[in-house]
C-alpha positions in Angstrom: -51.4 0.2 -31.1 -53.3 3.3 -30.2 -55.1 3.5 -26.8 -58.5 5.2 -27.0 -59.2 7.9 -24.4 -62.3 6.0 -23.4 -60.3 2.9 -22.6 -57.8 5.0 -20.7 -60.5 6.5 -18.5 -62.0 3.1 -18.0 -58.8 1.9 -16.2 -57.9 5.2 -14.6 -61.1 6.0 -12.8 -61.3 2.7 -10.9 -57.6 2.9 -10.1 -58.1 6.4 -8.6 -61.1 5.2 -6.6 -59.2 2.2 -5.2 -56.3 4.5 -4.3 -58.6 7.0 -2.5 -60.2 4.1 -0.6 -56.7 2.9 0.5 -55.7 6.4 1.5 -59.0 7.0 3.5 -58.6 3.6 5.2 -54.9 4.2 6.2 -55.2 7.8 7.3 -58.8 8.1 8.5 -60.6 4.9 9.2 -57.7 3.0 10.8 -56.8 5.7 13.4 -60.5 6.1 14.3 -60.8 2.3 14.6 -57.7 2.1 16.8 -59.1 5.0 18.9 -62.4 3.3 19.3 -60.7 0.1 20.5 -58.5 2.0 22.9 -61.5 3.9 24.3 -63.4 0.6 24.7 -60.5 -1.0 26.6 -60.1 2.0 28.8 -63.8 2.0 29.6 -63.6 -1.7 30.6 -60.6 -1.0 32.8 -62.4 1.9 34.4 -65.5 -0.2 35.1 -63.3 -2.9 36.6 -61.5 -0.3 38.8 -64.8 1.2 39.9 -66.1 -2.3 40.9 -63.0 -2.8 42.9 -63.2 0.5 44.7 -66.9 0.0 45.4 -66.0 -3.4 47.0 -63.3 -1.7 49.0 -65.7 1.0 50.2 -68.2 -1.6 51.3 -65.6 -3.4 53.2 -64.3 -0.3 54.9 -67.9 0.9 55.8 -68.4 -2.5 57.4 -65.6 -1.8 59.9 -66.5 -0.6 63.4 -64.6 2.8 63.3 -64.1 3.2 67.0 -63.0 -0.5 67.5 -60.7 -0.3 64.5 -59.1 2.9 65.8 -58.6 1.4 69.3 -56.9 -1.6 67.7 -54.6 0.7 65.7 -53.6 2.6 68.9 -52.8 -0.7 70.6 -50.6 -1.9 67.7 -48.8 1.4 67.4 -48.2 1.5 71.1 -46.6 -2.0 71.0 -44.9 -1.6 67.6 -44.1 2.1 67.1 -43.7 3.5 63.6 -40.5 5.3 64.5 -37.4 4.7 66.5 -38.1 6.0 70.0 -34.9 5.5 71.9 -35.8 7.5 75.0 -39.0 5.6 75.5 -37.2 2.2 75.2 -34.6 3.3 77.7 -37.2 4.6 80.1 -39.2 1.3 80.0 -36.0 -0.7 80.6 -35.1 1.4 83.6 -38.6 1.4 85.0 -38.9 -2.4 84.8 -35.4 -2.7 86.4 -36.5 -0.5 89.2 -39.7 -2.5 89.7 -37.5 -5.6 90.1 -35.0 -3.9 92.5 -32.3 -4.3 89.8 -29.5 -1.7 89.5 -28.6 -0.7 85.9 -24.8 -0.2 85.8 -24.4 0.4 82.0 -26.4 0.9 78.8 -25.1 1.1 75.3 -27.0 1.3 72.0 -26.0 -0.2 68.6 -27.6 -0.8 65.2 -29.3 2.5 65.6 -28.5 4.0 62.2 -30.1 7.4 61.7 -32.3 8.6 64.6 -34.8 10.0 62.1 -36.6 6.9 60.9 -38.2 8.5 58.0 -35.0 9.9 56.6 -33.1 6.6 56.6 -33.3 3.4 54.7 -34.4 0.5 56.9 -32.2 -2.6 56.9 -33.8 -5.8 58.2 -31.3 -8.2 59.5 -31.5 -11.7 58.0 -33.7 -13.9 60.1 -35.7 -11.0 61.4 -39.0 -9.7 60.0 -38.8 -6.3 61.6 -36.2 -3.6 61.8 -34.7 -3.0 65.2 -31.9 -1.4 67.2 -30.0 -3.0 70.0 -29.7 -2.1 73.7 -26.9 -3.7 75.7 -27.4 -3.3 79.4 -25.7 -4.5 82.6 -27.7 -5.0 85.7 -26.9 -5.9 89.3 -29.2 -8.2 91.2 -30.2 -11.8 91.9 -30.9 -14.4 89.2 -34.6 -14.6 90.2 -35.0 -10.9 89.8 -33.4 -11.1 86.4 -35.9 -13.8 85.4 -38.8 -11.5 86.4 -37.2 -8.6 84.6 -36.9 -10.6 81.3 -40.5 -11.9 81.6 -41.9 -8.4 82.2 -39.7 -6.7 79.6 -41.0 -9.1 76.8 -44.6 -8.4 77.8 -44.4 -4.6 78.0 -44.8 -2.1 75.3 -42.9 -1.2 73.1 -42.0 -4.5 71.7 -38.5 -5.7 72.8 -36.8 -9.1 72.9 -33.9 -10.5 75.0 -31.5 -12.2 72.6 -28.6 -12.8 74.8 -28.0 -13.2 78.6 -24.6 -13.5 80.3 -24.2 -13.8 84.0 -21.1 -13.3 86.1 -20.5 -13.4 89.8 -18.9 -10.2 91.1 -19.1 -11.1 94.8 -20.6 -13.9 96.8 -24.0 -12.1 97.0 -23.7 -9.9 93.9 -24.5 -11.1 90.4 -23.9 -8.9 87.3 -26.0 -9.8 84.2 -25.3 -8.6 80.7 -28.4 -8.5 78.4 -28.7 -7.8 74.7 -32.1 -6.4 73.9 -33.6 -5.9 70.4 -36.1 -3.0 70.3 -38.4 -3.2 67.3 -40.3 -0.7 65.2 -42.0 -0.6 61.8 -42.2 2.5 59.7 -45.4 3.3 57.9 -45.5 2.3 54.2 -44.6 5.0 51.7 -47.8 4.3 49.7 -51.2 2.9 50.6 -51.2 0.6 47.6 -52.7 0.8 44.1 -56.5 1.4 43.9 -56.9 -1.9 42.0 -55.2 -3.9 44.8 -57.6 -5.9 47.0 -57.8 -5.3 50.7 -56.1 -8.1 52.6 -58.4 -9.6 55.2 -57.2 -10.1 58.7 -56.4 -13.7 59.3 -57.1 -15.8 62.4 -53.4 -15.9 63.2 -53.2 -12.1 63.1 -56.2 -12.0 65.4 -54.4 -14.2 67.9 -51.3 -12.0 67.6 -53.4 -9.0 68.4 -55.0 -10.6 71.4 -51.5 -11.4 72.7 -50.1 -7.8 72.3 -53.4 -6.4 73.6 -52.4 -7.9 77.0 -49.0 -6.1 77.1 -48.4 -3.7 80.0 -47.4 -0.2 79.2 -46.3 3.0 81.1 -48.2 6.2 80.5 -46.4 9.4 79.7 -47.6 10.8 83.0 -45.8 8.1 85.0 -42.5 9.3 86.5 -39.5 7.3 85.4 -36.6 6.5 87.6 -33.2 8.1 87.4 -31.1 5.0 87.7 -27.3 5.2 87.8 -25.9 4.6 84.3 -22.3 4.6 83.3 -18.9 3.8 84.7 -19.8 4.1 88.4 -18.2 2.1 91.2 -21.2 0.3 92.4 -19.4 -1.5 95.2 -17.9 1.4 96.9 -19.3 2.1 100.4 
């Protein structure tokens, strides 16, 4: 059977056209369609991000700058962003002196690296904040020790008495060993993703702030006492 050229062209030309359509669809139209969809999704994401940032900006502009700055200063004074061992020691000594207590020994543990920013912070199980520990021994009456504990836990920076042990050295001399946790909280490494919402301050956090706002604190200008610390014979004449 002989195929006429006309019949051959009748089948060939439509086949070529269909092939060209497929090639154009796969290599031209499909990538452009995918790019259009990608650009549309990106535009929607950018609009959503812009709306979130606009909302954040409105919230931040609604804050009283001076009041907010003052509150930050109070919080950082009570809960410092870095380990400040000298300050903690100075406050302990000052309060001891104010209560007529004699500090006979001080040791520090759980300190890790002094440079807070260069070390990984380990939070002890059961504690929400990193801390280092001061172990001190004082000489004085039990009533004075009670006043010391009360004042220490309401004075900046934030410290907590976790252990108290009392021993009678002489009839009129009481030695008290105290374990003190000194807290700090390093700044976060990032300020969060732009799309993350601002977390509003809760009523419980407001109550916490009011409590720490009443903390006493010693200014840098105040002279701090030079109390005897170490292996001294406190009972020698």
